[in-house]
N, C-alpha and C positions, 0 to 999 in steps of 0.2 A: 719371784715366780713368773714364768712367761706364759701368757695366755695364747693358746693356739686356736685359730678359728676352726670351727666345726666344718664338716662337709657341706652342711646346709648353707652355712655362711659364705663359703667359697663359691658355691653354685650361684647364690644371690648376687654376689659381687660380679661374677663373669656375666651374668644376665644384664646387670645395670650397665657394665662397661660396653657390652655389645650393643645394647639399646642406645646408649649415648653416642656410640660411633655411627650408628645408622642415622640417628637424628642429625648429627653434624653433616653427614654426607648429603642428607635431604636438604638442609638449609643451604649448603653450598651450591645446590642445583637451582635455587631460586633465581639467581642472576644469569643462568645459562638459558639460551634460546630453547623454548619449549618446556624446560625445567620439569616440575612434578608431573605435568601431563604426559610428557614423553616417557618418564620413568615408570609411571603407572601403567601406561599402555604396553610398554616393552615388557614389564613384568608379567602382565596378563597374557601377552603373546607367548612368553616362555612357558607359562602354566598350561596354556591351551594347546601347545604344540606349534610347529611351524606353519605359517600361512602362505598362500600362494603369492608369488611376485613380491616376496619380502614383506607382506602385510604385518604390521605390528612392530617392525624394526625401527631403529632411530632414523634411518634414512628414509623409510617410507613415511613416517610421521612428519618429518621435515618437508618432504615434497608435498604431502597433503596440505600442510599449513601454507606452503607457498602458493598452491593452487587456490586456497581459500582467499588469500590476499588478492589475487588476480580476479577472482569471482566478485568480490566486494567492489573493486575498482570498476569492473564492467557494469555492475548494477548501479553504482552511485555516480559514475562519471567522474567527478572531482571530489576528493576527500582527504582529510588530513590523517597523519599517522595515528593521532590520538583517537579519532573517530573509527579508524580501522580496528584499533585495539578494543574499543567498546563494542563494536559490531561483531567481532569474531570471538571475543572472550579470551584472546591470547594476551600475554603480558606485553607491556610496552617494549621491554628489552627484546623479546622475541620479534615483535613487529619491526623494531628499528634494524635488527640484524637482517631480517628477510627483505626489507625494503632497500636496504643498502646493496644487497646482492642483486635484487631485481634491477635497480638503477645501473649497477655496474655492467649488467648484461644487456642493457638497452630495452628491457621489457616494461619499465616504468619511467615516466618523466616527471620532473618536479617544476611547478609554476610558482614563480614569486608572487606572493599575495599583494594585491593593490588596495584592498579595503582595510583601513586601520581597525584594529581590535576595539570592540565596544568599551572595554575597560581601559583603553589607552595604551595597552602593551603591544608588542610586536605580534601581528597575526600569524597563525600557523600556515606553513607552505602547503599548497595543495598538490596532491599526487594524481596523475592521469595516466592512462594508457597511451602509448605512442600512436601517431596517426595510422589508421587501418582502413583498408578498403571494405571490411565487413560492416554491415549495417542491419537495421531492423525496420520493419514496416508495421504501421498501425492503421486499423480501419474501425471507425466509429459509426455505428448505425443509430441515429436518433429516431424519434417518432417521425420527423418531417425532413430529415437531411442525412446525407452521408458525407463523412470526412475521411480523408486518407493523408497520411504523412510518412516520411522516411527520415530516420535519424541515424547518425553514426554511433559507434560505441562510446564515444566521449559525451553523448547525450545532446549533441547539437542537432536541431531539426534542420534538415537540408532542403526540404520542399514539402508543400501540402496543397491539398485541393479540397473544395467543398461544393456540394450541389444540393439543391432543394428538391425533395421528392417525398411522395406519400409512402414512406417506408412501411407503415403499419399494414397496408393492403397490397403493396407492390413488391413482394419479396424478390421475385426473380430479377425484376428491373433494377432493384437496389443492389443485389449481388453482382449483376453485370456491370453497373455503374462503378462499383467499388473496384472491380477488376481493371476497368478502363483507366480510372483515375490512378490506380497503382502503377500502370505502365507509364503514365504521364509524369508522375513524381520521380520515378526511377530515371527516366530520360532526363528530366530537368536537373536532377542531382548528380547525374553521370555515375550512377550506381548500377552495376550489373546484377541481374537476377541471381546469378550464381553466388554473389557476395552477400545476399540476404540470409541471415542466420536464424531468423524467426519472424512470425507474423502474429500480432495481437489483435484480436477483434472484440468489439463490445456491442451489446444490445441492451435496449431499455426495458429490461425485465428479467425475471429469474431464469437461470440456466440449469438445465438437466445435464450435469457433466458426464454422466454415464452414457448418455445418448448423443449429446451435443446438440440438443434441441431446446426450443423455448419451453419454459416450465409453466406457462400459463397461456391458455388459448384466448383469454379475454384481453390480454395486453397487446399481443402482436398476432391478430387472427390470421393474417395472410402467411405466417411463417410456420403454422402448425404442421408438425411432421417432418419439416426440413432438418436434415443434419448439417448444421451450419458450417462447422469446421471443414467437413468433407466437401461442401459446395465450394468453399474458398480454395481448398487445396486443389480441386479439380481445375479451377480457373487459373490458379497461379503456379501450381506445381511446387508449393513451399509448405513447410510445417506450420501449423496454426494452433494457437491457444485462444480460448474464449472466456469472457467474464461478463457480468452484468455491469450496468452503468455506475452503480453506487460503489461496487468493489473497485472499479477502475478509478473512480475519484479518490478512493482511499489509497490506492497505489500511487497515483500522481502526487498526493500530499505526502505520502511516506517517502517518496523518492527525491522530490524537489521542494515541497511546500511546507505547510504548518506541522506536519507530522514527522519531519526528517529526524528530529532529535528525540523521538518518542516511540517506544516499542508497544505500547498499549493505548489505543485510542479508538473512538468511534467516529466515523465520517458520516454525517447526515446530509443527504442530497434532498433539498426542499425545492421543488419546482412543479412541473405538471403532476408528478407523483412524488411520494416521499419514501426514500429508502435509506438503508444504513450499510456502510462497509465497515467491517469490524476487523481491526488489526490486534491480534493477541500474540504477545511475545515475538513481535516482528513479522508475523505471518497472517495471511487472510484466513478468517474463519468462514467456511462455506456451509457447513452443516451436512447432514446425511444426504439430503436431496438437493443441495444448492440453494436453499431458500433462507439461510441464515441472514438476518438483517432486514427482513421484510416488515420494518417498524410501521410502515404506512397502514398496515392492516391490523394494528393494535386496536381492539374494541374499547372505545371510550364511552359509548352510550348504546346499550342493547336495544333501545327503542328509537335509535336515531335513523338517519337517512340510509337508504340501501346503497351499498357499495357495489361496484362492478365485480368484486370478488364473490358476491353472493351473501355477504354478512351485513349487519347493520351497525351504523355508528362508528365506522373505522376512522382512524386519524385522518385519512385522505379525504373523507367526506366533509371535514370542517377546517382543514388547514392546508390543503393543496392549492396550487395555483388557481385551478378552475373554481374551487370553493371560495377563495378570496374574491375572485372577479365576480362571481354570482352574488356574493354578499354586498359588495359595493354597488353593483348594478351599472348605471350610466353616470357619466360626468358631463353636465351641461349638454345632455342629449347625445353625447358620443359614446359608442360602445367601447369598453376598455379591455386592455390586455394586462397581464401580470406586470410587464415592464412598465406600462403606463401607471398602474396603481403604485408601484414602488416609487416612481419618479414624483407623482403627486404627493405621496406620504413624505418624501424627503424635502418637498417644498412647503410643507405645513398643512396639507389638506387633512382635516380632523377625521373624516370618515375613513379614509385610506390608512391613516395612522392607526386608528382603532382596529381596523380589519387585520392589519399585520401584527399588531400587538396581541390580539386575541388568538391568532394562529400560532404565535410564539409560545403563548401559555399552554396551548393544547400540545404542541410538539414537545414542550418541556415535560409534560406529564408522561408521555411515552418514553422520553429519554431518561427520566427519573427511574423508570422501571428497568431500563437497560443498565443504568448505573448500579442498581442494586444487584443485578445479575453478574456483570463482568467487571465492575469497579474500574472503569478506564481512567487513565491519567488525564486525558484530554478529550473533549468532544469538539470536533471541527465541523462547522456548519458551512455547507456548500450549496451548489445549485443557484438558480436564478434568484430565488427569494433571499439569499444571503446578501444580495445587493442593498437590502434595506438597512444593513448594519446593526447599530445598537437598538433600533426600533424593533428588531426581531430578537437579537441576542439577549438583551436584558430580561424580557419576559421569559425566555427559556431558562435563564439562570434562576429567576424567582421561582418557577415551578419546580426545578430540581431541588432547590433548598427546601420547599414545602413538601414535596412528595418522596424524595429519596432518603435512605438511611443517612443519618447525620455525617458519619465518617466518610461515606462515599460522596456526599454533596460537598463536603468541605475540601476534599482532595482533588476534585476535578476542575479543570479550566475549560471554559467555553469560549472558543475563538472562531473568527471567520476564516474560511478557507483562502488560500493564496490564489487558486485557480477557480474560475467559474465557467465561462463559455468553453474553454479548451480542456477542461479537466478530464473528460472522458477520452478525448483524442490523446492527450499526453499519457493517460493511464494505459491505453493500448500499447504505446511504445514502452512504457515501464514493464508491462506484462511480457512483451516480446523480449526485452532485455533480461528479465528475470528467468524466463524459460530457456533462453540461450545460455544463461549462466549455469543452469542446472543440467543442461544436455551433456 
């Protein structure tokens, strides 16, 4: 007796066969450049109808991936193929194919690595953009100085200048000085103004990005009401982007320093003031009004000393540079600076060591709250106070372990920043490179 399959059985077999065929085709695309990402996007483009300029087609997606590789090279300066794959989320096969095409057309160069791999293996070759006349300009306004630098798209600083000035109260003089120094560094570096693709500027306080103004009248009183990007654009006739100093420190560490291999970290600038630059999923977190990261105004003691922000017992009242210097007082009759306190502490002075240790514990309490909120992979301590090294870092770690959720405390590394004195200046260059990439 011959059994004949029912109509329902035949339908099921056709469904299974068709599904297996589709699955096989999908698996075969995994080793093709763009693979599933291209298939999915192309399918969506078909469903949603034709797009302008070929948007959603395989050719469009391939060109978009190609541009993304070039953008990463512009932002990072030197980077390996594996790092490009991690940064873009594209497969290594796709990156390998795109890099080969870019090298063949002369748009990307390969540098032979000189430093041996830490594990003893052959280090990865670094990819760079070919020499270009294009460059970026960075302007850093500190409380008492102005710094200006110019860098090429391979991230080499070509020239820089610095002048001491009461920036807090002499806004117009500081703006004029920055423009004059910009002309000087461009001349020294033999860079034409027409070749500048972006300018990054930084100020030591919160930024109102909607208006381009200082977000606090008490930090930079002489700058109140000034639209800073427009002021620089009028003087230089160049496109400008602005950030606060802590965010710039975070960008510098993200681009070249202790955060280069990390997409989620908090950068803490501990100096005259205390602020945080927050990198979440590789991007700066600014907040609705640009004040994200104002960790220095975390209230630790509601009956504590008055802070210039108007509140009592802020972190800055007990752990900032001025608070530490006031706590130590004098040393053998000489008035102290934060740099001198750090130097004395490193040479064994017990009073200075205790003052820095206490500041570290208080900073750690505020950072513990930050760890509970954003769960960073790393906390990078920068600013002048970071020069104290483990005298500051270990108390911060102790406080995080004591006050943060256990899982958050156990998963976070607390490390010193790579850059201290030049962090903000390098950050302005990183900002300009980032904005030029996005333009």
